[in-house]
C-alpha positions as CSV (number, residue, x, y, z in Angstrom):
1,M,121.4,137.9,95.4
2,R,117.9,138.4,96.7
3,K,117.3,139.1,100.4
4,L,114.6,136.5,100.2
5,K,117.4,133.9,100.3
6,T,117.7,134.4,104.0
7,K,114.0,133.6,104.8
8,I,113.0,130.8,107.0
9,L,111.0,128.6,104.7
10,A,109.8,126.1,107.1
11,V,107.8,128.5,109.2
12,L,106.0,129.5,106.1
13,L,105.2,126.1,104.8
14,M,106.4,122.9,106.4
15,L,105.6,119.5,104.9
16,S,106.4,115.9,105.7
17,L,107.9,114.1,102.7
18,C,107.2,110.7,104.2
19,F,109.9,108.8,102.4
20,T,110.1,106.1,105.0
21,L,108.2,102.9,104.8
22,C,108.6,99.3,105.8
23,S,106.9,95.9,105.4
24,C,104.9,96.7,108.5
25,Q,102.5,99.4,109.4
26,A,105.0,102.1,110.4
27,V,105.3,105.2,108.2
28,N,106.2,108.7,109.1
29,S,103.3,111.1,109.5
30,M,102.3,113.9,107.2
31,I,100.8,117.2,108.2
32,D,97.1,116.8,107.5
33,T,96.5,120.1,105.7
34,V,99.0,121.8,103.5
35,S,98.7,124.2,100.6
36,S,101.2,125.9,98.3
37,L,101.7,129.5,99.5
38,V,102.8,132.1,97.1
39,N,104.7,135.2,98.3
40,P,104.0,134.7,102.1
41,K,105.7,137.1,104.5
42,G,109.0,135.7,105.5
43,I,111.1,135.8,108.6
44,V,114.8,136.6,108.5
45,E,116.8,133.6,109.4
46,D,119.4,133.7,112.2
47,V,122.6,132.6,110.6
48,S,124.9,134.0,113.2
49,L,126.4,130.6,114.0
50,G,126.9,129.8,110.3
51,Y,126.4,126.6,108.4
52,E,128.9,123.8,109.0
53,E,130.2,121.8,106.0
54,I,130.0,118.1,106.4
55,D,132.8,116.4,104.6
56,F,131.6,112.9,103.8
57,G,134.6,112.1,101.6
58,E,134.5,108.7,100.0
59,F,134.3,105.1,101.2
60,S,137.6,103.3,100.8
61,Y,136.0,101.0,98.3
62,S,137.9,98.0,96.9
63,Q,141.2,98.3,95.0
64,Y,139.7,95.7,92.5
65,Y,136.2,97.1,91.8
66,S,135.2,100.6,90.8
67,P,132.1,102.2,92.3
68,I,129.3,103.7,90.3
69,F,127.1,106.6,91.3
70,S,123.5,106.0,90.4
71,R,121.6,108.8,88.6
72,E,118.7,106.7,87.4
73,C,116.1,108.7,89.3
74,Y,117.9,112.0,88.4
75,S,117.6,111.0,84.7
76,S,113.9,110.2,85.2
77,L,113.0,113.7,86.4
78,E,110.8,115.4,83.8
79,N,112.8,118.6,83.1
80,D,116.2,120.3,83.5
81,K,115.0,122.6,86.2
82,M,114.0,119.7,88.4
83,R,117.5,118.2,87.8
84,E,119.1,121.5,88.6
85,L,117.2,121.6,91.9
86,Y,118.3,118.0,92.6
87,D,122.0,119.1,92.1
88,M,121.6,122.1,94.3
89,L,119.9,120.2,97.1
90,Y,122.6,117.5,97.0
91,Y,125.3,120.1,97.5
92,N,123.5,122.0,100.2
93,C,122.5,119.0,102.3
94,Y,126.2,118.8,103.3
95,L,125.8,122.3,104.8
96,V,124.1,122.0,108.2
97,Y,123.1,124.7,110.7
98,P,124.3,123.7,114.2
99,K,121.4,125.1,116.1
100,S,118.2,123.1,116.3
101,F,115.2,124.6,114.4
102,S,112.5,122.6,116.1
103,N,111.8,119.0,117.1
104,N,115.6,118.4,117.1
105,E,115.9,119.0,113.4
106,Y,118.7,121.1,111.9
107,K,118.4,123.2,108.8
108,C,120.4,122.4,105.7
109,K,121.4,125.5,103.7
110,Q,118.4,126.8,101.7
111,V,118.3,126.4,97.9
112,I,117.0,129.1,95.5
113,L,116.2,127.8,92.1
114,E,116.2,130.8,89.7
115,E,113.9,131.2,86.7
116,A,111.5,128.5,87.7
117,T,108.4,127.9,89.7
118,L,108.0,124.3,90.5
119,S,104.9,122.7,91.9
120,E,104.8,120.9,95.3
121,A,104.5,117.6,93.4
122,Q,107.7,118.4,91.4
123,I,109.6,119.3,94.5
124,R,108.5,116.1,96.3
125,L,109.7,114.1,93.3
126,V,113.1,115.9,93.3
127,I,113.6,115.1,97.0
128,K,112.6,111.5,96.5
129,A,114.9,111.2,93.5
130,L,117.8,112.6,95.7
131,A,117.1,110.1,98.4
132,D,116.7,107.1,96.1
133,D,119.9,107.8,94.1
134,N,122.0,108.5,97.2
135,P,121.5,106.0,100.0
136,H,124.6,107.3,101.8
137,V,122.8,110.6,102.4
138,F,120.9,109.2,105.4
139,W,120.5,112.2,107.6
140,I,117.8,114.1,105.6
141,S,114.6,114.5,107.6
142,T,111.2,113.8,106.2
143,T,110.3,117.4,106.8
144,F,110.9,120.0,104.2
145,G,109.8,123.5,103.4
146,F,109.3,125.4,100.2
147,L,108.4,128.9,98.9
148,V,107.3,129.7,95.4
149,D,107.4,133.3,94.0
150,S,105.5,133.4,90.6
151,V,106.3,137.1,90.2
152,E,110.0,136.9,90.8
153,N,110.0,133.5,89.2
154,Y,112.0,131.4,91.7
155,T,111.5,128.4,93.9
156,A,113.1,128.1,97.3
157,V,113.4,124.7,99.1
158,Q,114.6,124.0,102.7
159,L,115.8,120.5,103.7
160,Y,116.5,119.5,107.3
161,S,119.0,117.1,108.9
162,R,118.0,114.8,111.7
163,M,121.4,115.3,113.3
164,E,123.5,118.2,114.4
165,P,126.8,118.5,112.6
166,N,129.1,116.9,115.2
167,I,126.8,113.9,115.7
168,L,126.4,113.6,111.9
169,R,130.2,113.5,111.4
170,E,130.5,110.7,114.0
171,S,127.6,108.8,112.3
172,I,129.2,109.1,108.9
173,K,132.5,107.8,110.3
174,A,130.7,104.8,111.8
175,L,128.9,104.0,108.6
176,K,132.2,104.3,106.6
177,V,133.8,101.8,109.0
178,E,131.1,99.2,108.4
179,A,131.0,99.7,104.6
180,D,134.8,99.7,104.3
181,M,134.9,96.4,106.2
182,F,132.8,95.0,103.4
183,F,134.8,96.6,100.6
184,S,138.2,95.6,102.1
185,S,137.2,92.0,102.4
186,L,136.8,91.5,98.6
187,V,139.3,89.6,96.7
188,E,140.3,90.0,93.0
189,G,138.5,88.4,90.2
190,L,134.9,88.1,91.5
191,S,132.0,88.2,89.1
192,Q,129.2,90.6,89.5
193,Y,127.0,87.8,90.7
194,E,129.5,86.9,93.4
195,L,129.9,90.5,94.5
196,E,126.2,90.9,94.7
197,L,125.8,87.7,96.8
198,L,128.5,88.9,99.2
199,A,126.7,92.3,99.6
200,H,123.4,90.4,100.2
201,D,125.0,88.2,102.9
202,F,126.8,91.1,104.5
203,V,123.5,93.0,105.0
204,L,121.8,89.9,106.4
205,F,124.7,89.2,108.7
206,K,124.8,92.8,110.0
207,C,121.1,93.5,110.3
208,E,118.0,92.1,111.9
209,Y,114.5,93.2,111.3
210,D,113.3,95.8,113.9
211,Q,110.2,94.1,115.3
212,S,109.5,97.1,117.5
213,L,108.1,98.9,114.4
214,T,105.9,96.1,113.2
215,D,102.7,97.5,114.6
216,A,103.7,101.2,114.8
217,Q,101.5,103.6,112.9
218,L,104.0,106.4,113.4
219,V,107.8,106.2,113.6
220,P,108.9,106.8,117.2
221,K,111.4,109.5,117.9
222,G,114.9,107.9,117.7
223,K,113.8,105.1,115.4
224,E,114.4,107.0,112.1
225,S,117.6,105.2,111.4
226,A,115.7,102.0,110.9
227,F,114.9,103.3,107.5
228,D,118.5,103.9,106.3
229,P,121.9,102.2,105.9
230,Y,123.1,103.5,109.2
231,G,120.4,101.6,111.0
232,A,121.1,98.5,109.0
233,L,124.9,98.4,109.1
234,V,125.8,100.3,112.3
235,E,123.0,99.8,114.7
236,G,122.1,96.4,113.3
237,K,118.3,96.9,113.2
238,A,116.2,98.2,110.3
239,V,113.0,97.7,108.4
240,C,112.7,97.1,104.6
241,E,113.9,100.6,103.6
242,G,117.0,100.3,105.7
243,Y,117.8,96.8,104.2
244,S,117.2,98.0,100.7
245,R,119.2,101.2,100.9
246,A,122.2,99.4,102.6
247,F,122.2,96.7,99.9
248,Q,122.0,99.4,97.2
249,M,124.9,101.3,98.7
250,L,127.1,98.2,98.8
251,C,126.2,97.2,95.3
252,N,126.9,100.6,93.9
253,G,130.2,100.6,95.7
254,V,131.4,97.6,93.7
255,G,130.1,98.8,90.3
256,I,126.7,97.1,90.3
257,E,123.7,99.2,89.2
258,C,121.1,98.9,91.9
259,V,117.8,100.7,92.4
260,N,115.1,100.8,95.0
261,I,111.6,99.6,94.1
262,V,108.5,100.5,96.2
263,G,105.2,98.7,96.4
264,E,103.3,96.4,98.6
265,S,103.7,92.9,100.0
266,E,100.9,91.2,101.7
267,G,99.0,94.4,101.7
268,E,101.6,96.5,103.4
269,L,104.1,99.1,102.1
270,H,107.4,97.6,101.2
271,M,110.7,98.3,99.5
272,W,113.1,96.0,97.7
273,N,115.8,96.3,95.0
274,A,116.5,95.6,91.3
275,A,120.2,94.9,90.6
276,K,121.8,94.7,87.2
277,I,124.0,91.7,86.8
278,D,125.9,91.2,83.6
279,G,123.4,93.3,81.7
280,D,120.2,91.7,83.2
281,Y,118.1,93.3,85.9
282,C,117.0,90.9,88.7
283,F,114.8,91.6,91.7
284,V,116.3,91.1,95.2
285,D,114.4,91.4,98.5
286,T,116.9,91.3,101.4
287,T,114.2,91.9,103.9
288,W,112.3,88.8,103.0
289,D,115.5,86.7,102.8
290,D,116.3,87.6,106.4
291,K,114.2,84.9,108.0
292,D,114.9,83.0,111.2
293,D,114.9,79.8,109.1
294,E,118.1,79.7,107.0
295,A,116.2,77.5,104.5
296,F,114.7,80.6,103.0
297,M,117.8,82.8,103.0
298,Y,118.0,83.1,99.2
299,D,114.4,82.7,98.1
300,Y,114.3,86.4,96.8
301,F,117.8,86.6,95.4
302,N,117.7,87.5,91.7
303,I,114.2,86.4,90.9
304,S,112.1,87.4,87.9
305,E,109.1,89.7,87.8
306,K,106.8,86.7,87.4
307,Q,108.2,85.0,90.5
308,L,108.1,88.3,92.5
309,R,104.5,89.1,91.6
310,A,103.4,86.0,93.5
311,D,103.5,88.2,96.7
312,H,104.7,91.7,95.7
313,D,102.9,94.5,93.9
314,F,104.5,97.5,92.3
315,S,103.6,101.1,93.0
316,P,102.8,103.1,89.9
317,L,105.4,105.2,88.0
318,A,105.5,108.9,88.8
319,V,104.5,109.8,85.2
320,E,101.3,107.9,85.7
321,L,100.2,109.9,88.7
322,S,98.5,113.3,89.0
323,D,100.0,116.1,91.2
324,E,97.2,115.4,93.8
325,E,98.2,111.7,93.9
326,I,101.8,112.5,94.3
327,C,101.3,115.1,97.1
328,G,98.7,112.8,98.7
329,D,96.9,112.8,102.0
330,G,99.2,110.7,104.1
331,E,98.3,107.4,102.4
332,V,99.1,108.1,98.7
333,N,102.2,110.3,98.3
334,A,105.5,110.6,96.4
335,L,107.0,107.7,98.3
336,T,104.5,105.2,96.9
337,T,105.7,105.7,93.4
338,N,108.6,104.6,91.3
339,F,110.7,106.5,88.8
340,F,111.9,103.4,87.1
341,V,110.9,99.7,87.2
342,P,113.2,97.6,85.0
343,K,112.1,94.5,83.2
344,C,113.4,91.4,85.1
345,M,112.6,88.4,82.9
346,S,115.7,86.2,83.3
347,T,116.4,83.6,86.0
348,E,119.9,83.0,84.8
349,H,121.4,84.7,87.9
350,N,119.0,83.3,90.4
351,Y,120.7,81.9,93.5
352,Y,119.2,78.4,93.1
353,V,119.8,78.2,89.4
354,K,123.4,79.1,90.0
355,E,124.2,77.2,93.2
356,S,121.9,74.2,93.5
357,V,121.7,70.9,91.6
358,H,119.2,70.8,88.7
359,L,116.7,68.0,88.4
360,N,116.8,67.3,84.7
361,S,116.6,63.5,85.0
362,Y,115.7,61.2,87.9
363,D,118.7,59.0,87.1
364,S,121.4,61.6,87.7
365,E,124.9,61.0,88.9
366,E,125.2,64.7,89.4
367,I,122.5,64.7,92.1
368,V,124.2,61.9,94.0
369,E,127.6,63.7,93.8
370,S,126.0,66.9,94.9
371,L,124.2,65.3,97.8
372,K,127.4,63.5,98.8
373,K,129.3,66.7,98.9
374,A,126.7,68.3,101.1
375,A,126.8,65.3,103.4
376,L,130.6,65.3,103.7
377,N,130.3,68.9,104.8
378,K,127.4,68.1,107.0
379,E,125.4,70.8,105.4
380,K,122.0,71.6,106.9
381,F,120.2,72.1,103.6
382,F,120.1,70.5,100.2
383,H,118.4,72.4,97.4
384,F,116.9,71.1,94.2
385,Y,116.1,73.3,91.3
386,I,113.4,71.5,89.3
387,N,113.8,72.4,85.7
388,P,110.4,73.7,84.6
389,N,111.2,72.7,81.0
390,E,111.5,69.1,82.0
391,F,109.0,68.5,84.8
392,T,105.9,70.0,86.4
393,F,106.7,71.0,89.9
394,E,104.1,68.9,91.7
395,Y,104.8,65.7,89.7
396,A,108.5,65.9,90.3
397,V,108.1,66.5,94.1
398,D,105.7,63.5,94.2
399,Q,108.1,61.2,92.4
400,L,111.1,62.3,94.5
401,F,109.5,62.0,97.9
402,F,106.1,60.5,98.1
403,S,105.2,58.0,95.3
404,Y,107.1,55.0,94.2
405,P,110.0,54.9,93.4
406,Q,110.7,57.9,95.8
407,H,114.0,58.7,94.0
408,F,115.4,61.0,96.7
409,F,115.6,58.1,99.2
410,K,117.5,56.1,96.6
411,Y,120.0,59.0,96.4
412,I,120.3,58.9,100.2
413,D,121.1,55.2,100.1
414,D,123.7,55.7,97.4
415,V,125.4,58.5,99.4
416,N,125.2,56.7,102.8
417,Y,127.1,53.8,101.3
418,L,130.0,56.3,100.5
419,L,130.1,58.1,103.8
420,P,132.8,57.3,106.4
421,D,131.2,56.8,109.9
422,Y,127.8,58.5,109.8
423,S,124.9,58.7,107.4
424,I,122.0,60.9,106.4
425,D,118.9,60.1,108.5
426,S,116.4,59.1,105.9
427,N,113.7,58.8,108.6
428,N,114.0,62.4,109.7
429,L,113.8,64.7,106.8
430,S,112.0,68.1,106.5
431,L,110.8,69.3,103.1
432,Y,110.1,72.9,101.9
433,Q,108.3,73.2,98.6
434,K,108.9,76.6,96.9
435,K,106.8,76.3,93.8
436,Q,107.0,80.0,92.8
437,I,110.8,79.6,92.3
438,S,110.7,75.9,91.3
439,V,112.9,74.9,94.2
440,V,112.7,72.1,96.8
441,T,114.8,72.5,100.0
442,V,115.5,69.5,102.1
443,M,116.7,69.8,105.7
444,L,119.3,67.1,106.3
445,K,120.0,65.4,109.6
446,Y,122.7,62.9,110.4
447,V,123.1,59.8,112.5
């Protein structure tokens, strides 16, 4: 083994990976000026305390549903040496040095990739792939170091943990408690759609958006967990990356393939998911579903690419970017790229397509029965899915609510006749028109 394996890489070259983002302004900072150093003089690392092994173990999972372990990003890496580095980094990120290096960060065991000199861009993509495939590995810092020796033909990479080993063990334990609460609640015989819906609702129940990061340009110290499943499920506060990684972790745990997608929404960095349900990929944005108004709780659950593109834009694929664009300058970097963006064309698994009444005809006993059921349960919302093959959205809304014969008010009259001792208040309705997903949501009140 080379003596160079004991060198401190970070003092030679320390970079910020910047793999945190949210649908606000906050992103972790990058060091302004970096360059790839070849054969710099190293400093012998103090390993007198030794690395401590972190035993994550496994979640309890469910006795009824087998987990999958995503390798989509791993498979998308361009060569075997990058995949070899990925595997080595994954193993070594569980070996953490108990003494703080600087800024309360703790070294993971260094990795030496033999017979290969990778570029900075390739290293960044490997680390991003590792993070995107493994949401449960939440402790990795955005700082990393690397050393490339073109003469000896090796690449050395240093990752850092945000937590010292004992705190990390307690944090892992707390995350497992929350995730296992979800897995243990599952009953036998659920479809993939039902499992996905439960994972979606669990994340929204556990988490609220961390508004303190809305206008932040840099991530404040102590707020890093807002970007990972620990923040979302244990601390109960996160931004879009925390929501997405928590949802991905739960979906993978019940056998649903789920990947993170990065891009922009309303001009700001954002992350959401693509989940594979019965062979079809669908887009899910748990962050945008977590609104104060429950009327919008499922507007981004299993929507198509066409529906999503109304207010989301995708970052380019890694293969489309140059090394300079991947390494970036703090605005364009490896974070703002995707390894894999699936085609999501179907609306078969959309929440409203599955759960709400379809308007296929104005004279529909099905609508009256569905509204009656909602009223008997005193449900707050009633959703229409307006079949785009039968009606134009604007015309159907007009005929239902505004122009004669105002069909929806006839439905209310028919239902009120059947109710026991109360009725739907037809004079006090609120209407939400959701054209991009062909849905109308009515807020019901009772008298």
